[in-house]
N, C-alpha and C positions, 0 to 999 in steps of 0.2 A: 324711333323708340319702341314702337310696337313690334317692329320686325326683330329687333334685338331680344326683346322679351320672349318672342315666339321661338327664336333660335335656342335660347337658354332652356325654355321649357321643354323643347323637343329633345335636347340633350339629356335632360333629367329623366324623361320618360324612357329613352333608350337604355339609360343606366339601370332604371328600375326593372325593365323587361329582362335585361342581362341577368341581374341579380336574382330574380324570381324564377328564371328558367334553369339556373344551376341547382343541383341537388344539395351541394355543400359549398361552403365558402372556399374550401381548399381547391375547387375546380377553377377558381378565377386566378389569373395571373396579376395578383395585386401589385407585385413589384413594378409593373409598367404604368400603373396609375399615377398622375402628377402628384407630387408632394408625399408619396408613401415610399419609404426606403425598404429594401429587402429584409431589414432587420425587424420590421414590423410584421412580416409574413409569419403566421404560427408555424412552429416547427413540427414536422411530421414525426411519427413514431420511430421510424428507422433512423432519422437524423439524431434524435435525442439518445437512443441507445448506442448508436455508433460513437457519438461524441463522448459519452460517459465511459464507455469502454476504452476509447482511445486515451482519455484522461488518466484512467486507472493503469492502463498499460504503460504510459509515459511515466507516470508517478512511480509505478513499481520498478521499471528498469532503471530510472534514476536512483531509486533508493538502493538497489542491488549494486549498482555501479559505485555508490557512495560507501556502502558497507563492506563489499567483498574485496576491496584492495587490501594490501598488507597493512596491518595496524588500523584498519578501518573500524574496528571495535576497540582494540587494545589502546590506541592513542586518542581515543575520543571519550572523555569523561562522561558524556551524556548517555552513551550506549555501552560502555565498558562493562563487561561481565566480570564481577567480583565474586569472591568465594561466597557460597551460600551460607547462611547462618549456622546451619547444621555442621559445617566443616570448620568453623572458626576455632573450636577448640583443639581440632587436629592441627591446625595451622600453628596456633600458639604453642602446643606441646612440641611439635617437630622443630620449630625455630629455636626452642630452649636447648635442643640437643644437636645444634649445629646444622640443620637442614634448611636455613633461610634461603639459600640460593635455589635449592630444589623447589621450594614452595613458590618462589618468585616465577621460576621456570613453568611450574604447573599453572599458575594464574595466566601467564602470557600465552601459553599453548592452549588453554581453554578458550581464550578469545580468537586464536587463529583457526580453531576448529569451527567457531561460528562464522568467521570470514569465509572460509572455504565452502561451508554449506550454504551460505547466502547466494553463491553463484547459481544455485539450482532453483532459487525461489522465484525468479522472474516467470518462468514457464508454469510453475505451480499456481501462482497468483492469476496469471492470464487465463488459465484453464478454469479457474474457479468463477470467473465472471461471464463466461460465455452464454449462460442460461438466464441472464437478468431479464426480468419481466418489464413491460412498458410502465405499469404502475409503480414499480420500484424505482425505475429510471426517473420517472416524472417526480417522485417524491424526493429523490436524491437532488435532482436539479434545482428544486425549490426549497431544499433543506438547508441545514447549516453548512458552514465552510468545510466541515469535515464529514459531511453526511455519507459520501461514497465510501470513505475509510471505515466508518462505523458499520455501515451495511455489510462490507466485505468481512470485517472482523467477526460481527455478530453471526453471520450466516455461514461463514466458511472457516473459521479458525480451527474448529475440530477437524475438518477434512484436511486443512493445510497441515495440521499438527501430524496426522497419520502419515502424510506424504513426506513431511520434512524430517520426522524423527529418524528414519533410517539413513537419510542423507547426513544428518548430524553424526550418527554412529560411525558411518564410513569416514567422515572427515576427522573424527576423534582418533581412529586408527591411523589414518594417513599422516597426521602431524605428530603422532606418537603420544598423544594425551592418554589413551587408554593404558598404555604401558606405564606411564609416569604415575597415573592415578593409582595403579595396582601397587606400584613401588610405595607410594606414600601411605596407602592403607596398611600395607604389610609392616612398614616401620612403625606406624602408630600402634597397631594392634599387638606388636611385640613388646610394647613397654609394659612392665610388670604392674598388675593390679588395675590396668586400665580396661574399662568396658569396651568390648569389641564394637567397632563401627562399620557400617555399610551404608553407601548413599548412592541413589541412581543419578549419577552426574549427567548422563545423556538426556534425561527428562528435563533437568534444570537448564541446561544450555539450550535445548530446543525451545522452551518457553521464553528464555531471555532473547534469543535470536529473533523469534517471532515478534516479541514486544518491540524490539528495535526496528524491525522491518515496518510494522504498522506505524511507528512513530514518524519514520521518514516519508513513508507513503502519504500520511496525513499532511505533513509539511509540504509536500509537492502538490497535493490536491488544493490546500489553501492558497498556495502561490498561483496556481492556475485560475482560481476563481477571483482573486483580488488584484492580480498583476497582469495586465495586458501583454507585457513582454514575455510572460511565461507560456502564453498560448501560441505554441510554435507551429501549429498547423492551421489550415483554413477551417477545418472542421471544428477545432476548439474555439477559434474566434467567433464561429456562428453559434455554437451552443452556449458558451459561456460569455455573456456580454452584459 
């Protein structure tokens, strides 16, 4: 019995010596200790940041794939871009004079412009998260289910808007929306005794497109956090557990 106790005491002394000889706990290979899984090893800074970036990149690309297909906006009531309130009276007036078909075409084309512009959003979003700090990454990891999306929106929406705006303008030209819009304004402003109207449609579409992208990115983030099946890489499985 004494020999067994001596053996156990010797092991404990050795373990204490090893612990006190290391400057930090991170120097120990804790995953090799009996009864301690690798999931209990504290994540290092690089792993946390890489995991969050990967989650955002995957979420962003999934959102882009979801929204950029034909009718990704137009046939989806959740993100469909409707006429802004400022143009509703134009819509009503022109439908009364037989331009209902043109107004329907206008709304559909407006959504197609957002779909085309969304193709470019993935790279813009990815570039926006490259400088994420460790403290921000740690707060996000331990924050709410949409913490990463909210961080991205709060810190980078203005920058994203600046980059996304010309993409939307170009998409408007490519799908013919600019021409249709000019036609509609001309028709409306030619009505006698009507106050002339002008509206920055590109600003409106840019903001609605960004709203939709953040909405779907948020959904992807929540899925990664709560659904193990959505963690499609080893890194995501390690960081989000």
